[in-house]
C-alpha positions as a Markdown table, in Angstrom:
| # | Residue | x | y | z |
|---|---|---|---|---|
| 1 | Met | -10.7 | -53.6 | 46.9 |
| 2 | Ile | -13.4 | -55.2 | 44.7 |
| 3 | Thr | -12.0 | -57.6 | 42.0 |
| 4 | Val | -14.1 | -57.5 | 38.9 |
| 5 | Ala | -13.6 | -60.2 | 36.2 |
| 6 | Val | -14.6 | -59.2 | 32.7 |
| 7 | Ala | -15.3 | -62.3 | 30.6 |
| 8 | Gly | -14.9 | -61.2 | 27.0 |
| 9 | Gly | -12.7 | -58.3 | 28.1 |
| 10 | Thr | -10.5 | -58.7 | 25.0 |
| 11 | Ser | -13.3 | -57.3 | 22.8 |
| 12 | Pro | -12.3 | -53.8 | 21.5 |
| 13 | Ala | -15.7 | -52.2 | 22.1 |
| 14 | Val | -17.8 | -53.1 | 25.2 |
| 15 | Gly | -15.1 | -55.2 | 26.9 |
| 16 | Arg | -12.5 | -52.5 | 26.6 |
| 17 | Ala | -14.9 | -49.7 | 27.5 |
| 18 | Ile | -15.8 | -51.5 | 30.8 |
| 19 | Leu | -12.1 | -52.0 | 31.6 |
| 20 | Val | -11.4 | -48.3 | 30.9 |
| 21 | Gly | -14.3 | -47.5 | 33.3 |
| 22 | Leu | -13.1 | -49.9 | 36.0 |
| 23 | Lys | -9.6 | -48.3 | 35.9 |
| 24 | Gln | -11.2 | -44.9 | 36.8 |
| 25 | Tyr | -11.5 | -46.3 | 40.4 |
| 26 | Pro | -8.0 | -47.6 | 41.1 |
| 27 | Glu | -8.4 | -47.5 | 44.9 |
| 28 | Gln | -11.7 | -49.4 | 44.8 |
| 29 | Leu | -11.9 | -51.7 | 41.8 |
| 30 | Lys | -9.4 | -54.2 | 40.5 |
| 31 | Pro | -10.2 | -55.4 | 36.9 |
| 32 | Val | -9.1 | -58.7 | 35.6 |
| 33 | Val | -9.9 | -60.3 | 32.2 |
| 34 | Leu | -10.9 | -63.8 | 31.5 |
| 35 | Gly | -9.5 | -64.8 | 28.1 |
| 36 | Arg | -9.9 | -68.0 | 26.2 |
| 37 | Val | -6.9 | -70.3 | 26.3 |
| 38 | Thr | -7.0 | -70.4 | 22.5 |
| 39 | Ser | -7.0 | -66.6 | 22.0 |
| 40 | Glu | -4.1 | -64.2 | 21.9 |
| 41 | Thr | -4.2 | -61.2 | 24.2 |
| 42 | Pro | -4.5 | -58.0 | 22.0 |
| 43 | Lys | -1.8 | -55.4 | 22.3 |
| 44 | Trp | -4.1 | -52.7 | 23.6 |
| 45 | Leu | -5.0 | -54.9 | 26.6 |
| 46 | Leu | -1.3 | -55.7 | 27.3 |
| 47 | Asp | -0.7 | -52.0 | 27.2 |
| 48 | Met | -3.4 | -51.4 | 29.8 |
| 49 | Gly | -1.4 | -53.6 | 32.2 |
| 50 | Ile | -4.5 | -55.6 | 33.3 |
| 51 | Glu | -4.1 | -59.2 | 34.5 |
| 52 | Val | -5.4 | -61.7 | 32.0 |
| 53 | Arg | -6.5 | -65.1 | 33.3 |
| 54 | Lys | -6.7 | -67.8 | 30.6 |
| 55 | Val | -9.7 | -70.1 | 30.9 |
| 56 | Asp | -11.5 | -72.9 | 29.2 |
| 57 | Tyr | -15.2 | -72.0 | 29.3 |
| 58 | Ser | -16.2 | -75.6 | 29.0 |
| 59 | Ser | -14.2 | -76.6 | 32.1 |
| 60 | Glu | -15.8 | -75.8 | 35.5 |
| 61 | Asp | -12.5 | -76.4 | 37.3 |
| 62 | Ser | -10.7 | -73.9 | 35.0 |
| 63 | Leu | -13.3 | -71.3 | 35.6 |
| 64 | Ile | -13.5 | -71.8 | 39.4 |
| 65 | Ser | -9.7 | -71.5 | 39.7 |
| 66 | Ala | -9.7 | -68.2 | 37.8 |
| 67 | Leu | -12.6 | -66.8 | 39.9 |
| 68 | Arg | -11.4 | -67.7 | 43.4 |
| 69 | Asp | -10.8 | -64.0 | 44.5 |
| 70 | Val | -13.4 | -62.4 | 42.3 |
| 71 | His | -16.4 | -60.4 | 43.7 |
| 72 | Thr | -18.2 | -59.5 | 40.5 |
| 73 | Val | -18.3 | -61.1 | 37.0 |
| 74 | Ile | -19.3 | -59.1 | 34.0 |
| 75 | Cys | -19.8 | -61.1 | 30.9 |
| 76 | Thr | -19.5 | -59.5 | 27.4 |
| 77 | Leu | -19.0 | -62.8 | 25.6 |
| 78 | Leu | -20.5 | -63.4 | 22.2 |
| 79 | Ala | -20.5 | -67.0 | 20.8 |
| 80 | Lys | -21.9 | -67.5 | 17.3 |
| 81 | Asp | -21.4 | -71.3 | 17.4 |
| 82 | Gly | -24.6 | -72.1 | 19.4 |
| 83 | Thr | -22.8 | -72.1 | 22.7 |
| 84 | Trp | -23.7 | -68.5 | 23.8 |
| 85 | Ala | -26.1 | -69.6 | 26.5 |
| 86 | Ser | -24.3 | -72.7 | 27.7 |
| 87 | Thr | -21.0 | -70.8 | 28.0 |
| 88 | Gln | -22.6 | -68.1 | 30.1 |
| 89 | Ile | -24.4 | -70.7 | 32.3 |
| 90 | Asn | -21.1 | -72.5 | 32.8 |
| 91 | Leu | -19.6 | -69.2 | 33.9 |
| 92 | Leu | -22.5 | -68.5 | 36.2 |
| 93 | Asn | -22.4 | -71.9 | 37.9 |
| 94 | Ala | -18.6 | -71.7 | 38.3 |
| 95 | Ser | -19.0 | -68.2 | 39.8 |
| 96 | Leu | -21.5 | -69.5 | 42.4 |
| 97 | Lys | -19.1 | -72.3 | 43.4 |
| 98 | Ala | -16.2 | -69.8 | 43.6 |
| 99 | Gly | -18.1 | -67.5 | 45.9 |
| 100 | Val | -18.7 | -64.7 | 43.4 |
| 101 | Ser | -21.2 | -62.2 | 44.8 |
| 102 | Arg | -22.5 | -60.5 | 41.6 |
| 103 | Phe | -22.9 | -61.6 | 38.0 |
| 104 | Ala | -23.9 | -59.7 | 34.8 |
| 105 | Pro | -24.8 | -61.8 | 31.8 |
| 106 | Ala | -23.9 | -60.7 | 28.3 |
| 107 | Glu | -26.9 | -58.4 | 27.7 |
| 108 | Phe | -25.6 | -54.9 | 26.6 |
| 109 | Gly | -28.2 | -54.5 | 23.9 |
| 110 | Cys | -31.9 | -54.0 | 23.6 |
| 111 | Gly | -34.3 | -54.0 | 26.5 |
| 112 | Ala | -35.2 | -57.1 | 28.6 |
| 113 | Leu | -38.4 | -57.8 | 26.6 |
| 114 | Ala | -36.5 | -58.1 | 23.3 |
| 115 | Ala | -35.0 | -61.6 | 23.5 |
| 116 | Pro | -38.3 | -63.5 | 22.9 |
| 117 | Lys | -38.9 | -61.4 | 19.8 |
| 118 | Val | -35.4 | -61.6 | 18.2 |
| 119 | Ala | -34.0 | -65.0 | 17.3 |
| 120 | Leu | -30.3 | -64.3 | 17.8 |
| 121 | Leu | -31.1 | -62.9 | 21.2 |
| 122 | Ser | -33.3 | -65.7 | 22.3 |
| 123 | Pro | -30.5 | -67.8 | 24.0 |
| 124 | Gln | -30.5 | -65.0 | 26.7 |
| 125 | Ile | -33.8 | -66.2 | 28.0 |
| 126 | Ala | -32.2 | -69.4 | 29.4 |
| 127 | Val | -29.3 | -67.3 | 30.9 |
| 128 | Ile | -31.7 | -65.0 | 32.7 |
| 129 | Asp | -33.7 | -68.0 | 33.9 |
| 130 | Ala | -30.5 | -69.5 | 35.3 |
| 131 | Cys | -29.7 | -66.2 | 37.0 |
| 132 | Arg | -33.2 | -66.2 | 38.6 |
| 133 | Glu | -32.8 | -69.7 | 39.8 |
| 134 | Ala | -29.3 | -68.9 | 41.2 |
| 135 | Lys | -30.9 | -66.0 | 43.1 |
| 136 | Arg | -33.6 | -68.3 | 44.5 |
| 137 | Leu | -31.1 | -70.8 | 45.7 |
| 138 | His | -28.6 | -68.2 | 47.0 |
| 139 | Pro | -30.6 | -65.2 | 48.2 |
| 140 | Glu | -27.4 | -63.1 | 48.9 |
| 141 | Phe | -26.3 | -63.5 | 45.2 |
| 142 | Glu | -27.0 | -60.5 | 42.9 |
| 143 | Tyr | -27.3 | -60.3 | 39.1 |
| 144 | Ala | -28.1 | -57.5 | 36.7 |
| 145 | Gly | -28.8 | -57.3 | 32.9 |
| 146 | Phe | -27.3 | -54.1 | 31.6 |
| 147 | His | -29.5 | -52.9 | 28.7 |
| 148 | Val | -28.4 | -50.0 | 26.5 |
| 149 | Gly | -30.7 | -49.8 | 23.5 |
| 150 | Leu | -28.7 | -49.2 | 20.3 |
| 151 | Phe | -25.0 | -48.1 | 20.6 |
| 152 | Met | -24.9 | -44.5 | 19.6 |
| 153 | Asn | -21.7 | -45.4 | 17.8 |
| 154 | Tyr | -23.6 | -47.0 | 15.0 |
| 155 | Leu | -24.4 | -43.4 | 13.8 |
| 156 | Ala | -20.6 | -43.0 | 13.1 |
| 157 | Tyr | -20.4 | -45.2 | 10.0 |
| 158 | Gly | -19.6 | -43.1 | 7.0 |
| 159 | Gly | -18.9 | -40.0 | 9.1 |
| 160 | Pro | -15.8 | -37.8 | 8.9 |
| 161 | Asn | -14.5 | -39.0 | 12.3 |
| 162 | Glu | -15.6 | -42.6 | 11.9 |
| 163 | Leu | -12.7 | -44.5 | 13.4 |
| 164 | Glu | -12.6 | -42.6 | 16.6 |
| 165 | Ala | -16.4 | -42.3 | 17.0 |
| 166 | Leu | -16.9 | -46.0 | 16.5 |
| 167 | Asn | -15.0 | -46.6 | 19.8 |
| 168 | Gly | -14.0 | -50.1 | 18.9 |
| 169 | Leu | -17.3 | -51.1 | 17.3 |
| 170 | Asn | -16.5 | -53.3 | 14.2 |
| 171 | Asp | -19.9 | -54.5 | 13.2 |
| 172 | Arg | -20.1 | -52.9 | 9.8 |
| 173 | Val | -23.9 | -52.2 | 9.8 |
| 174 | Glu | -25.7 | -49.0 | 8.9 |
| 175 | Phe | -29.0 | -49.1 | 10.7 |
| 176 | Ile | -31.8 | -46.6 | 9.8 |
| 177 | Trp | -29.4 | -43.7 | 9.4 |
| 178 | His | -26.8 | -43.6 | 6.6 |
| 179 | Ile | -24.4 | -40.7 | 7.3 |
| 180 | Lys | -22.2 | -41.1 | 4.3 |
| 181 | Asp | -25.2 | -40.8 | 1.9 |
| 182 | Met | -27.1 | -38.5 | 4.2 |
| 183 | Arg | -30.3 | -40.5 | 4.1 |
| 184 | Ala | -32.5 | -42.3 | 6.6 |
| 185 | Glu | -35.0 | -45.2 | 6.2 |
| 186 | Ile | -37.4 | -44.9 | 9.1 |
| 187 | Pro | -39.8 | -47.7 | 10.0 |
| 188 | Leu | -43.3 | -46.7 | 11.1 |
| 189 | Thr | -45.5 | -48.1 | 13.8 |
| 190 | Lys | -48.8 | -49.9 | 13.0 |
| 191 | Asp | -50.5 | -46.6 | 13.5 |
| 192 | Gly | -48.2 | -44.8 | 11.1 |
| 193 | Asp | -46.3 | -43.0 | 13.8 |
| 194 | Ile | -42.6 | -42.4 | 14.0 |
| 195 | Pro | -41.0 | -44.7 | 16.7 |
| 196 | Arg | -38.6 | -43.8 | 19.5 |
| 197 | Met | -35.3 | -45.4 | 20.3 |
| 198 | Thr | -32.8 | -45.4 | 23.1 |
| 199 | Phe | -29.1 | -44.7 | 22.3 |
| 200 | Thr | -26.1 | -45.1 | 24.6 |
| 201 | Glu | -22.5 | -44.5 | 23.7 |
| 202 | Ile | -20.1 | -47.4 | 24.2 |
| 203 | Gly | -17.8 | -45.4 | 26.5 |
| 204 | Asp | -20.7 | -44.4 | 28.6 |
| 205 | Val | -21.8 | -48.0 | 28.8 |
| 206 | Gly | -18.3 | -48.8 | 30.2 |
| 207 | Arg | -18.4 | -46.0 | 32.7 |
| 208 | Met | -21.9 | -46.7 | 34.0 |
| 209 | Thr | -21.2 | -50.4 | 34.3 |
| 210 | Ala | -18.0 | -49.8 | 36.2 |
| 211 | Ala | -19.8 | -47.4 | 38.6 |
| 212 | Ala | -22.5 | -50.0 | 39.2 |
| 213 | Cys | -19.8 | -52.3 | 40.6 |
| 214 | Leu | -19.5 | -49.7 | 43.5 |
| 215 | Leu | -23.2 | -49.8 | 44.5 |
| 216 | Ser | -24.0 | -51.1 | 47.9 |
| 217 | Lys | -25.0 | -54.7 | 48.6 |
| 218 | Gly | -28.6 | -55.3 | 47.5 |
| 219 | Glu | -28.8 | -52.5 | 45.0 |
| 220 | Trp | -28.4 | -54.6 | 41.8 |
| 221 | Gln | -31.6 | -55.1 | 39.8 |
| 222 | Glu | -32.4 | -57.7 | 37.1 |
| 223 | Asp | -33.1 | -54.9 | 34.6 |
| 224 | Phe | -30.3 | -52.3 | 34.8 |
| 225 | Gly | -31.4 | -50.2 | 31.8 |
| 226 | Met | -29.2 | -47.3 | 31.0 |
| 227 | Glu | -29.7 | -44.4 | 28.6 |
| 228 | Gly | -27.7 | -41.8 | 26.8 |
| 229 | Glu | -30.8 | -40.4 | 25.2 |
| 230 | Thr | -34.2 | -41.7 | 23.9 |
| 231 | Ala | -35.5 | -39.8 | 20.9 |
| 232 | Arg | -37.9 | -40.2 | 18.0 |
| 233 | Met | -36.1 | -41.4 | 14.8 |
| 234 | Asp | -37.0 | -38.2 | 13.0 |
| 235 | Glu | -35.5 | -36.2 | 15.9 |
| 236 | Val | -32.2 | -38.0 | 15.3 |
| 237 | Val | -32.4 | -36.9 | 11.6 |
| 238 | Arg | -32.8 | -33.3 | 12.7 |
| 239 | Val | -29.9 | -33.5 | 15.1 |
| 240 | Ile | -27.7 | -34.9 | 12.3 |
| 241 | Glu | -28.8 | -32.1 | 9.9 |
| 242 | Thr | -28.2 | -29.4 | 12.5 |
| 243 | Val | -24.7 | -30.6 | 13.5 |
| 244 | Ser | -23.6 | -31.4 | 9.9 |
| 245 | Gly | -25.2 | -28.5 | 8.2 |
| 246 | Gly | -26.5 | -30.9 | 5.6 |
| 247 | Lys | -29.9 | -32.3 | 4.6 |
| 248 | Met | -30.9 | -35.9 | 4.9 |
| 249 | Thr | -33.2 | -37.6 | 2.4 |
| 250 | Val | -35.8 | -39.4 | 4.5 |
| 251 | Thr | -38.1 | -42.3 | 3.4 |
| 252 | Phe | -40.7 | -44.0 | 5.6 |
| 253 | Lys | -41.5 | -47.7 | 5.7 |
| 254 | Pro | -45.0 | -48.7 | 6.5 |
| 255 | Phe | -45.2 | -51.3 | 9.3 |
| 256 | Glu | -46.5 | -53.9 | 6.8 |
| 257 | Gln | -43.4 | -53.4 | 4.6 |
| 258 | Val | -41.2 | -53.9 | 7.7 |
| 259 | Val | -42.9 | -57.1 | 8.6 |
| 260 | Arg | -42.8 | -58.4 | 5.0 |
| 261 | Glu | -39.1 | -57.7 | 4.6 |
| 262 | Lys | -38.4 | -59.4 | 7.9 |
| 263 | Asn | -40.4 | -62.5 | 6.8 |
| 264 | Glu | -38.7 | -62.7 | 3.4 |
| 265 | Glu | -35.1 | -62.4 | 4.6 |
| 266 | Thr | -33.3 | -65.8 | 4.7 |
| 267 | Asp | -29.8 | -64.8 | 5.8 |
| 268 | Pro | -29.8 | -65.2 | 9.6 |
| 269 | Tyr | -27.6 | -62.2 | 10.3 |
| 270 | Lys | -29.6 | -59.9 | 8.0 |
| 271 | Lys | -32.8 | -61.2 | 9.4 |
| 272 | Phe | -31.5 | -60.2 | 12.9 |
| 273 | Trp | -31.3 | -56.6 | 11.8 |
| 274 | Lys | -34.8 | -56.9 | 10.1 |
| 275 | Glu | -36.1 | -58.2 | 13.4 |
| 276 | Leu | -34.5 | -55.3 | 15.2 |
| 277 | Glu | -36.1 | -52.9 | 12.8 |
| 278 | Met | -39.5 | -54.5 | 13.5 |
| 279 | Met | -38.8 | -54.3 | 17.2 |
| 280 | Cys | -38.2 | -50.6 | 16.8 |
| 281 | Ala | -41.4 | -50.2 | 14.9 |
| 282 | Arg | -43.3 | -51.7 | 17.8 |
| 283 | Asp | -42.2 | -48.7 | 19.9 |
| 284 | Val | -42.4 | -50.6 | 23.2 |
| 285 | Ile | -40.6 | -49.7 | 26.4 |
| 286 | Gly | -38.5 | -52.7 | 27.3 |
| 287 | Glu | -37.6 | -53.5 | 23.7 |
| 288 | Gly | -36.1 | -50.7 | 21.6 |
| 289 | Ile | -36.9 | -48.2 | 24.3 |
| 290 | Val | -34.9 | -48.7 | 27.5 |
| 291 | Ala | -36.0 | -47.3 | 30.9 |
| 292 | Pro | -33.0 | -45.5 | 32.5 |
| 293 | Ile | -33.1 | -47.5 | 35.7 |
| 294 | Leu | -29.3 | -47.5 | 36.2 |
| 295 | Asn | -29.1 | -43.7 | 35.5 |
| 296 | Glu | -31.5 | -43.1 | 38.4 |
| 297 | Val | -29.8 | -45.5 | 40.7 |
| 298 | Leu | -26.4 | -44.0 | 40.1 |
| 299 | Lys | -27.8 | -40.5 | 40.5 |
| 300 | Lys | -29.2 | -41.3 | 43.9 |
| 301 | Ser | -26.1 | -43.2 | 45.0 |
| 302 | Gly | -24.0 | -40.0 | 45.1 |
| 303 | Leu | -21.3 | -41.6 | 42.9 |
| 304 | Asn | -19.6 | -39.0 | 40.7 |
| 305 | Val | -20.3 | -40.5 | 37.3 |
| 306 | Gln | -19.7 | -38.5 | 34.1 |
| 307 | Pro | -23.1 | -37.7 | 32.4 |
| 308 | Pro | -23.7 | -39.8 | 29.3 |
| 309 | Asn | -23.5 | -38.4 | 25.8 |
| 310 | Ser | -26.6 | -37.0 | 24.2 |
| 311 | Ile | -27.2 | -37.7 | 20.5 |
| 312 | Lys | -26.1 | -34.2 | 19.7 |
| 313 | Asp | -22.9 | -34.7 | 21.7 |
| 314 | Trp | -22.0 | -37.8 | 19.8 |
| 315 | Cys | -22.9 | -36.3 | 16.4 |
| 316 | Met | -20.6 | -33.4 | 17.1 |
| 317 | Asn | -17.9 | -36.0 | 17.7 |
| 318 | Ile | -18.8 | -37.8 | 14.5 |
| 319 | Phe | -18.5 | -34.6 | 12.4 |
| 320 | Lys | -15.4 | -33.3 | 14.3 |
| 321 | Ile | -17.2 | -30.2 | 15.6 |
| 322 | Ser | -16.0 | -28.7 | 18.9 |
| 323 | Ala | -18.5 | -27.7 | 21.6 |
| 324 | Gly | -17.7 | -24.1 | 20.8 |
| 325 | Gly | -18.9 | -24.5 | 17.2 |
């Protein structure tokens, strides 16, 4: 039995999705949750019957004690107070001292090349550097950054089946595609082309991450990109129109406009989304486009993992349309 500790497992989106995925293998994987001593355990987690170990992320002793029997640590923590990197590095160091074999930092977003280009993601550079150093000092130790592109669930905002299709996502941001108003604002590349983007649904992220915990020793890779589907932004528009039976109003932003809007934005959080928009417009594999490395590894492993949702699959869910039409 492999014990997997999910740090940040109290989050209703990625954390919960990973726990649901882990519980699909009751004979092989035992999930536990690391929860802050200052936080209440949500009812949905209590209902799942998963052990919650309360920790102080600033205390190495507290973390080591909670990790004594743990094989794999998956971090989904998000700290907005400037401690995001230090909290993860504390957890990494405690994991090494507790004898943990595998560690996944709190990636679960854009590709591995995005962090240097996006201010709010830049703390992850230090975390990955710490993971590399840990691997150098402990060759048997494994780590992996799970990269997913954009959560497909962001397309659900404003849709008829919004609550269910969001799958716990509570970040109230409409990015590029606005389902309620049936419009899209697509950034263009420097050459005036329409960029591509990788989408992965949150539930699929949980299932594929859980399956990765069953991979043989030595199979984890620093970049564990996963993919539901990668498509051009106008192709996403066509899927939405086909599934909904409606017509989207599409406007295109020249690259120069995308850069100008990003530079003029002063609110840090809004600037983050402007930086993501510019990242998408660069159309670079490893940023907004994620190579499906984990998809291929799982396929070759022989593990019976449910195929991830395509964009059409998820749009049908958003608009409450059955597969039969």
